[in-house]
C-alpha positions as CSV (number, residue, x, y, z in Angstrom):
1,M,82.4,-66.2,-79.1
2,H,79.3,-67.0,-81.2
3,D,77.1,-69.9,-80.5
4,V,76.4,-71.7,-83.8
5,D,72.9,-72.6,-82.6
6,T,72.0,-69.0,-82.0
7,H,69.1,-67.8,-84.2
8,P,70.6,-65.8,-87.1
9,L,68.4,-62.7,-86.3
10,Q,69.4,-62.7,-82.7
11,Y,73.0,-63.0,-83.7
12,L,72.8,-60.1,-86.1
13,L,71.1,-58.0,-83.4
14,R,73.8,-58.7,-80.9
15,A,76.7,-58.3,-83.4
16,A,75.3,-54.8,-84.4
17,G,74.4,-53.8,-80.9
18,W,70.8,-53.3,-81.8
19,S,67.7,-53.5,-79.6
20,A,64.5,-55.0,-81.3
21,L,63.3,-51.5,-81.6
22,D,66.4,-50.3,-83.3
23,F,66.2,-53.2,-85.7
24,L,62.5,-52.5,-86.5
25,A,63.2,-48.8,-87.1
26,R,65.8,-49.7,-89.7
27,L,63.7,-52.3,-91.2
28,D,60.8,-49.9,-91.4
29,T,62.8,-47.5,-93.5
30,V,63.8,-50.1,-96.0
31,H,60.2,-51.6,-96.0
32,R,58.8,-48.2,-96.9
33,D,61.4,-47.5,-99.5
34,L,60.4,-50.9,-101.2
35,G,56.8,-49.6,-101.3
36,Y,55.4,-52.0,-98.7
37,G,54.4,-49.3,-96.2
38,P,55.2,-49.0,-92.5
39,I,56.1,-51.8,-90.1
40,A,54.7,-51.8,-86.6
41,H,57.5,-51.0,-84.0
42,D,56.5,-53.8,-81.6
43,R,59.5,-55.5,-80.0
44,K,57.4,-58.7,-79.3
45,R,57.3,-59.1,-83.1
46,V,61.0,-59.6,-83.2
47,S,60.8,-62.0,-80.2
48,R,58.2,-64.1,-82.0
49,W,60.4,-64.3,-85.1
50,I,63.3,-65.5,-83.0
51,R,61.9,-67.6,-80.2
52,S,58.4,-68.8,-81.3
53,G,59.1,-70.0,-84.9
54,V,56.9,-67.3,-86.4
55,V,57.8,-66.6,-90.0
56,P,58.0,-63.0,-91.0
57,E,55.7,-62.0,-93.8
58,S,57.3,-61.9,-97.3
59,S,57.6,-58.1,-97.4
60,A,59.5,-58.0,-94.2
61,Q,61.8,-60.7,-95.5
62,Q,62.4,-58.8,-98.6
63,A,63.3,-55.8,-96.6
64,M,65.7,-57.8,-94.4
65,A,67.3,-59.2,-97.5
66,V,67.9,-55.7,-98.8
67,M,69.3,-54.4,-95.4
68,H,71.8,-57.3,-95.3
69,G,72.8,-57.4,-99.1
70,I,71.4,-60.7,-99.7
71,P,69.9,-61.6,-103.2
72,A,66.1,-61.8,-103.1
73,D,66.0,-65.1,-104.9
74,L,67.8,-66.8,-102.0
75,I,64.7,-66.2,-99.8
76,N,62.9,-68.7,-101.9
77,A,65.8,-71.1,-102.2
78,R,66.3,-71.3,-98.5
79,P,63.5,-71.2,-96.0
80,W,63.3,-68.8,-93.1
81,P,65.6,-68.4,-91.1
82,H,68.2,-70.3,-93.0
83,W,68.7,-67.7,-95.8
84,L,69.4,-65.1,-93.1
85,T,72.5,-67.0,-91.9
86,L,74.2,-65.6,-95.0
87,A,74.0,-62.2,-93.4
88,C,76.0,-63.5,-90.5
89,T,78.9,-64.4,-92.6
90,R,80.7,-61.1,-92.4
91,H,80.5,-61.0,-88.6
92,R,81.3,-64.6,-88.1
93,L,84.3,-64.6,-90.4
94,L,86.0,-62.4,-87.9
95,D,84.6,-63.8,-84.6
96,D,84.4,-67.6,-85.1
97,P,87.2,-69.9,-83.7
98,W,89.6,-71.2,-86.4
99,T,88.5,-74.8,-86.5
100,P,88.2,-77.2,-89.5
101,A,84.4,-77.3,-89.1
102,L,84.0,-73.6,-89.0
103,A,86.4,-73.2,-91.9
104,L,84.1,-75.5,-94.0
105,E,81.0,-73.6,-92.8
106,H,82.5,-70.3,-94.0
107,L,83.4,-71.9,-97.4
108,D,79.8,-73.0,-97.7
109,R,78.4,-69.7,-96.8
110,T,80.5,-67.6,-99.1
111,A,79.9,-70.0,-102.0
112,A,76.1,-69.7,-101.4
113,Q,76.0,-66.0,-101.5
114,G,75.5,-65.8,-105.1
115,D,75.8,-62.4,-106.8
116,P,74.9,-60.2,-103.8
117,M,74.2,-56.5,-104.0
118,D,77.3,-54.6,-105.1
119,R,79.6,-54.2,-102.2
120,R,82.1,-51.6,-103.7
121,G,82.5,-49.6,-100.5
122,F,84.2,-50.3,-97.3
123,L,86.2,-53.4,-96.6
124,I,84.8,-55.5,-93.9
125,I,87.5,-55.1,-91.2
126,M,89.4,-52.1,-90.1
127,G,92.8,-53.7,-89.8
128,V,94.3,-57.1,-90.6
129,S,96.6,-57.7,-87.6
130,P,93.9,-59.3,-85.4
131,V,93.0,-61.7,-88.2
132,L,96.7,-62.7,-88.7
133,A,97.0,-63.3,-85.0
134,Q,93.9,-65.5,-85.0
135,A,95.1,-67.4,-88.0
136,A,98.2,-68.5,-86.1
137,D,96.0,-70.5,-83.7
138,A,94.0,-72.4,-86.5
139,V,93.3,-76.1,-85.8
140,P,94.5,-78.3,-88.7
141,A,92.3,-80.6,-90.7
142,Y,91.6,-84.1,-89.6
143,A,90.2,-87.4,-91.4
144,S,86.6,-87.9,-91.9
145,S,84.7,-91.2,-91.6
146,A,81.3,-89.8,-92.8
147,G,79.9,-90.7,-96.3
148,R,81.4,-92.2,-99.3
149,R,85.0,-92.7,-99.3
150,V,87.0,-90.6,-101.7
151,G,90.6,-91.4,-102.6
152,A,93.9,-89.6,-103.0
153,G,93.1,-88.8,-106.6
154,T,90.0,-86.7,-105.9
155,P,91.9,-83.5,-104.7
156,G,94.1,-83.7,-107.9
157,L,90.9,-83.3,-110.0
158,F,90.1,-80.1,-108.2
159,E,93.6,-78.8,-108.4
160,Q,93.7,-79.4,-112.2
161,S,90.4,-77.6,-112.7
162,L,91.5,-74.6,-110.5
163,A,94.8,-74.4,-112.6
164,V,92.8,-74.1,-115.8
165,L,90.6,-71.4,-114.2
166,R,93.7,-69.3,-113.2
167,R,94.7,-69.3,-116.8
168,Q,91.2,-68.6,-118.1
169,D,91.0,-65.6,-115.9
170,D,94.3,-64.3,-117.5
171,Q,92.5,-64.4,-120.9
172,F,88.9,-63.6,-120.4
173,G,88.8,-61.5,-117.2
174,S,86.7,-61.9,-114.1
175,N,83.0,-62.3,-114.6
176,H,82.5,-65.8,-116.2
177,V,85.5,-67.1,-114.2
178,H,84.0,-65.9,-111.0
179,H,80.9,-68.1,-111.7
180,A,83.1,-71.1,-112.5
181,A,85.3,-70.6,-109.4
182,R,82.1,-70.5,-107.3
183,A,80.8,-73.7,-108.9
184,Q,84.2,-75.4,-108.0
185,L,83.9,-74.1,-104.5
186,R,80.5,-75.5,-104.0
187,L,81.7,-78.9,-105.4
188,I,84.7,-78.9,-103.1
189,V,82.5,-78.0,-100.2
190,S,80.0,-80.7,-100.9
191,T,82.9,-83.3,-101.1
192,L,84.2,-82.3,-97.7
193,Q,80.7,-82.4,-96.2
194,E,79.5,-85.6,-97.6
195,S,82.6,-87.8,-97.9
196,S,85.1,-89.7,-95.8
197,Y,88.9,-89.3,-96.5
198,T,92.2,-89.7,-94.9
199,L,94.0,-86.8,-93.1
200,E,96.2,-86.1,-96.1
201,T,93.2,-86.0,-98.6
202,G,91.3,-83.8,-96.3
203,R,94.1,-81.3,-96.1
204,R,94.4,-81.2,-99.9
205,L,90.6,-80.8,-100.2
206,Y,90.7,-77.8,-97.8
207,A,93.7,-76.4,-99.8
208,A,91.6,-76.7,-102.9
209,G,88.7,-75.0,-101.3
210,A,91.0,-72.2,-100.2
211,E,92.3,-71.7,-103.7
212,A,88.7,-71.8,-105.1
213,A,87.7,-69.2,-102.6
214,R,90.8,-67.2,-103.4
215,Q,89.9,-67.2,-107.1
216,C,86.4,-66.1,-106.1
217,G,87.9,-63.3,-104.0
218,W,90.3,-62.2,-106.9
219,T,87.5,-62.2,-109.5
220,A,85.2,-60.2,-107.3
221,Y,87.9,-57.6,-106.7
222,D,88.6,-57.6,-110.5
223,S,84.8,-57.0,-111.0
224,G,85.0,-53.9,-108.7
225,R,83.7,-55.5,-105.5
226,P,86.6,-55.3,-103.0
227,A,84.4,-55.8,-99.9
228,L,82.9,-59.0,-101.3
229,A,86.5,-60.1,-102.3
230,E,87.5,-59.7,-98.6
231,E,84.8,-62.0,-97.4
232,Y,86.2,-64.6,-99.8
233,Y,89.8,-63.9,-98.9
234,L,88.9,-64.4,-95.1
235,A,87.2,-67.8,-95.8
236,A,90.1,-68.8,-98.0
237,L,92.6,-68.0,-95.3
238,R,90.6,-70.1,-92.8
239,A,90.6,-73.1,-95.2
240,A,94.3,-72.5,-96.1
241,R,95.3,-72.6,-92.4
242,T,93.1,-75.6,-91.8
243,A,95.0,-77.3,-94.7
244,D,98.3,-76.3,-93.0
245,D,99.4,-75.4,-96.6
246,P,102.1,-72.7,-96.5
247,A,102.0,-72.1,-100.3
248,I,98.2,-71.5,-100.6
249,T,98.3,-69.6,-97.3
250,A,101.0,-67.2,-98.8
251,N,99.2,-66.9,-102.0
252,V,95.9,-66.0,-100.4
253,L,97.7,-63.3,-98.2
254,S,99.4,-61.8,-101.3
255,F,96.2,-61.5,-103.3
256,W,94.4,-60.0,-100.3
257,A,97.2,-57.5,-100.1
258,I,96.4,-56.2,-103.6
259,A,92.9,-55.4,-102.4
260,R,94.2,-53.7,-99.4
261,Y,96.8,-51.5,-100.9
262,S,94.4,-50.6,-103.8
263,T,91.6,-49.5,-101.4
264,G,93.5,-47.3,-99.1
265,D,95.3,-49.6,-96.6
266,P,98.9,-50.1,-97.8
267,N,100.2,-50.7,-94.3
268,G,97.6,-53.5,-93.9
269,A,99.0,-54.9,-97.2
270,V,102.5,-54.8,-95.8
271,D,101.4,-56.8,-92.9
272,L,99.7,-59.3,-95.1
273,V,102.7,-59.8,-97.5
274,T,105.2,-59.8,-94.4
275,K,103.2,-62.6,-93.0
276,A,103.2,-64.5,-96.3
277,L,107.0,-64.3,-96.4
278,G,107.2,-65.8,-93.1
279,Y,106.1,-69.1,-94.9
280,S,109.2,-68.8,-97.3
281,G,111.2,-71.4,-95.5
282,R,108.4,-74.1,-95.7
283,I,107.5,-73.3,-99.3
284,G,111.2,-73.4,-100.7
285,S,110.4,-71.6,-103.9
286,P,112.6,-68.6,-104.8
287,R,110.1,-67.7,-107.6
288,M,107.4,-67.3,-105.1
289,D,109.7,-65.4,-102.8
290,A,110.4,-63.0,-105.8
291,M,106.6,-62.5,-106.3
292,L,106.0,-61.8,-102.7
293,Q,108.9,-59.3,-102.4
294,A,107.6,-57.5,-105.5
295,R,104.1,-57.4,-103.9
296,L,105.7,-56.0,-100.8
297,A,107.4,-53.3,-102.9
298,R,104.1,-52.4,-104.3
299,A,102.5,-52.0,-100.8
300,Y,105.5,-49.9,-99.6
301,A,105.2,-47.7,-102.8
302,R,101.4,-47.2,-102.1
303,A,102.4,-46.1,-98.5
304,G,104.9,-43.6,-100.0
305,D,108.0,-45.4,-98.4
306,S,110.6,-45.2,-101.3
307,H,113.5,-46.7,-99.3
308,A,111.4,-49.8,-98.1
309,S,110.0,-50.2,-101.6
310,A,113.5,-50.1,-103.2
311,H,114.8,-52.6,-100.6
312,A,111.9,-55.0,-101.4
313,Q,112.6,-54.6,-105.1
314,N,116.2,-55.7,-104.6
315,A,115.1,-58.7,-102.6
316,A,112.7,-59.6,-105.4
317,T,115.6,-59.3,-107.9
318,D,117.9,-61.5,-105.7
319,A,115.1,-64.1,-105.3
320,Y,114.5,-64.3,-109.0
321,D,118.2,-64.8,-109.6
322,R,118.1,-67.8,-107.5
323,A,115.0,-69.0,-109.3
324,R,116.7,-69.0,-112.6
325,D,118.8,-71.9,-111.3
326,T,115.8,-74.0,-110.1
327,D,113.3,-76.3,-112.0
328,P,110.1,-74.3,-112.5
329,S,108.2,-77.5,-112.2
330,A,109.1,-77.5,-108.6
331,D,107.4,-74.2,-107.9
332,P,103.7,-74.0,-106.8
333,D,101.5,-73.6,-109.8
334,Y,100.3,-70.3,-108.2
335,V,103.4,-68.6,-109.6
336,Y,103.2,-69.9,-113.2
337,W,102.9,-66.3,-114.3
338,V,106.0,-64.9,-112.6
339,N,109.0,-64.1,-114.8
340,W,111.5,-61.3,-114.9
341,G,109.4,-59.2,-117.2
342,E,106.5,-59.4,-114.9
343,L,108.7,-58.3,-112.0
344,L,109.9,-55.4,-113.9
345,M,106.3,-54.3,-114.6
346,L,105.5,-54.5,-110.9
347,H,108.7,-52.6,-110.1
348,G,107.8,-50.0,-112.7
349,S,104.4,-49.7,-111.1
350,S,105.9,-49.0,-107.8
351,D,108.3,-46.3,-109.3
352,L,105.2,-44.6,-110.7
353,N,103.4,-44.6,-107.5
354,L,106.5,-43.0,-105.9
355,G,106.6,-40.3,-108.5
356,Q,109.5,-41.5,-110.5
357,P,108.2,-41.7,-114.0
358,K,111.6,-41.9,-115.7
359,D,112.6,-45.0,-113.7
360,A,109.2,-46.4,-114.2
361,L,109.2,-46.0,-117.9
362,R,112.7,-47.7,-118.1
363,R,111.4,-50.7,-116.3
364,F,108.3,-51.0,-118.5
365,E,110.3,-50.8,-121.7
366,T,112.9,-53.2,-120.4
367,A,110.3,-55.7,-119.5
368,E,109.2,-55.9,-123.1
369,A,112.7,-56.1,-124.6
370,D,114.6,-58.7,-122.6
371,A,117.1,-60.7,-124.8
372,R,115.8,-64.0,-123.2
373,P,112.2,-64.8,-124.3
374,I,111.6,-66.6,-121.2
375,D,112.2,-63.4,-119.3
376,T,110.3,-61.1,-121.6
377,Y,106.8,-59.9,-120.4
378,Q,104.3,-62.1,-122.2
379,E,101.8,-59.5,-123.2
380,G,99.8,-61.8,-125.4
381,Q,99.2,-64.3,-122.6
382,F,98.0,-61.7,-120.1
383,P,95.8,-59.2,-122.1
384,R,94.2,-57.7,-119.0
385,G,97.5,-57.3,-117.2
386,A,99.1,-56.0,-120.3
387,A,96.4,-53.4,-120.8
388,I,97.0,-52.2,-117.1
389,Y,100.7,-52.1,-117.4
390,L,100.5,-50.2,-120.8
391,A,98.1,-47.7,-119.2
392,R,100.8,-47.1,-116.5
393,Q,103.6,-46.8,-119.1
394,A,101.5,-44.2,-121.0
395,E,101.0,-42.3,-117.7
396,A,104.7,-42.2,-117.3
397,Q,105.1,-40.9,-120.8
398,I,102.6,-38.2,-120.2
399,A,104.5,-37.1,-117.0
400,L,107.7,-36.9,-119.1
401,G,106.1,-34.9,-121.8
402,D,106.1,-37.6,-124.5
403,L,102.5,-37.3,-125.9
404,D,103.2,-39.1,-129.2
405,G,104.5,-42.1,-127.3
406,A,101.8,-41.9,-124.7
407,V,99.0,-42.0,-127.3
408,A,100.7,-44.8,-129.1
409,T,101.0,-46.9,-125.9
410,A,97.4,-46.0,-124.9
411,D,96.1,-47.3,-128.1
412,R,97.9,-50.6,-127.5
413,A,96.3,-50.7,-124.1
414,V,92.8,-50.2,-125.4
415,G,93.4,-52.9,-128.0
416,R,94.5,-55.4,-125.4
417,M,91.3,-54.9,-123.4
418,G,89.1,-55.9,-126.3
419,G,86.9,-58.9,-125.1
420,V,88.3,-59.0,-121.6
421,D,85.8,-58.5,-118.8
422,S,87.6,-56.6,-116.0
423,V,86.6,-53.5,-114.1
424,R,90.1,-53.1,-113.1
425,G,91.3,-53.0,-116.7
426,T,88.5,-50.6,-117.9
427,G,89.2,-48.4,-114.7
428,A,92.9,-48.2,-115.6
429,L,92.1,-47.0,-119.1
430,T,89.5,-44.5,-117.7
431,D,92.2,-43.2,-115.2
432,L,94.5,-42.8,-118.2
433,R,92.0,-40.8,-120.1
434,N,91.8,-38.5,-117.1
435,H,95.6,-38.0,-117.3
436,F,95.2,-37.0,-120.9
437,L,92.5,-34.4,-120.2
438,A,95.1,-31.7,-119.3
439,Q,96.3,-32.0,-122.8
440,R,93.0,-32.4,-124.6
441,D,93.8,-29.2,-126.7
442,V,96.6,-31.2,-128.5
443,P,95.0,-32.7,-131.6
444,L,96.7,-36.1,-131.2
445,V,95.2,-36.4,-127.6
446,A,91.9,-35.1,-128.7
447,S,91.6,-37.7,-131.3
448,F,92.4,-40.4,-128.8
449,L,89.9,-39.2,-126.3
450,D,87.1,-39.1,-129.0
451,R,87.6,-42.5,-130.4
452,T,88.0,-44.2,-126.9
453,A,85.2,-42.4,-125.1
454,S,82.8,-45.6,-125.1
455,A,85.5,-48.3,-125.3
456,T,87.2,-47.2,-122.0
457,A,84.2,-46.3,-119.9
458,S,84.4,-47.9,-116.6
459,P,81.3,-49.3,-114.9
460,L,82.6,-48.2,-111.6
C-alpha cells in the first residue's frame, strides 16, 4: 500500500523496482537525447533530491518530465516535487485503497494532466479482474463540513452541463469536447475539495465527477489515446463506486470495454460488461440493459465467439422490446442515444467481426429503413457514428462483391465525417480505403481512392 506522504520520486523508484543508479542511467539517456549532456551517476544525488529538499536542476526536471510523459509546462505550473506526483497517477490508480479521499485525489490528478505526451501504445494494466475485485470494496462517500455550503441544486448544474457535452461530442467529435470535459472535471473537483455538503449532495458530486472523467476517457480514446483513456476510466470508476451510483458505474464500465475490445483485450471487455450487467437490478432500465447486452455481443464478437455473441444480441433485443413499453424519461440520460436502429448497427458490426458480411449488411440496411421513425438510426444526429457504421457497411458490400454499392456507401461515410474531429472516424475510413486497395484496378474504386486520399488520412 502506498503511503500518500512518500516523496513522489521515492514512490516511483519503488513502483518501478529501480535503484537510484537504475533511475539515473535512464535519466542520463533522456538528458543526452534532449541535448543537455550526461548526468553524473551518483546515488547520493537522488537521495538529496528525495530527503534533503534539494531541487534538481531545470534540465534534470525536463528529462524526468519526458521520462514520465508529463507536459513540460506543468514543471513551471507546479513546483518540485509536486509536478512529479502526476507521474504517480498510473501506479496509484491501481494500488491505492478505494476511499472517497483517494477517489477525489485521483480525479484531481487526472484532471491536472493536461495534454500529456501521446500515449497510444499499451494500456496501463494487464487485466481488469483485479480492478473489478478492488472496486467491490469501495468505501462510499460521506458528508463534508469544510468550506462554503453547497446545496442540493449544485450537482444538477454539473449534470446539465455534462448532458450537453455528451451531445456535443456526437456532433463535433472529441478534441474540443475533451478540453471542455476536463474543465468541468476540474470545477467538480474544486467543489468537492472546498465545500461542505450533505451525504446525498456529496454522492451526486462524486457521480458527476465520475461522468466528467468518463467523458475525458471517451474523448481521449476517440482521439487515438487509449492508454490515457484508461487512466480516466480508472479514476471515473473510483468516483462512481464512491458515489455508489449503479448507472454511472455501469456506464463507465461499458465505455471502458470499448477501449479494451478495440485494443486487443476482448475477454477483458467481456468481464467489464458482465460486471456492468450485475448492476441491472438496481438501475431498472431495460434500455440500458439493451445497450449493455449489445456491448457484450461486440466483445464476444471481437473474441471470435459467435454463439455467445448471438446470445447477447438476442438478450439485447429482448431488453429493447421491454424498453418500448417504458417511459424514456425514466432512463438514465447516458442512454439517450440508444434506439433500435443503433442496436442493429452494433449487431451488424458484431456480424462483420465474425465474418458474416451478409448478415451484417442486412442489419445495417434495416437500421436505416425501420418503419417507425423513433426506431430508425438517426444518422444526422450522430455524424461520427454514422461515418463509422457506413464504413463498416461498405466493408460488408466489398466482401459480397458489390463495388458499386460499396463506393456509394463510402462516399456517404466521407461526407458524414466532414467537420468532425475524431481519430476513430478517420481511422475507420482509412481502414475502408485499405479494403478497397485490392480492387484499385476497377475505375470506380480508383476514382474513390484518388478523391479521398487526403480527406480520409488518419493521424494515427
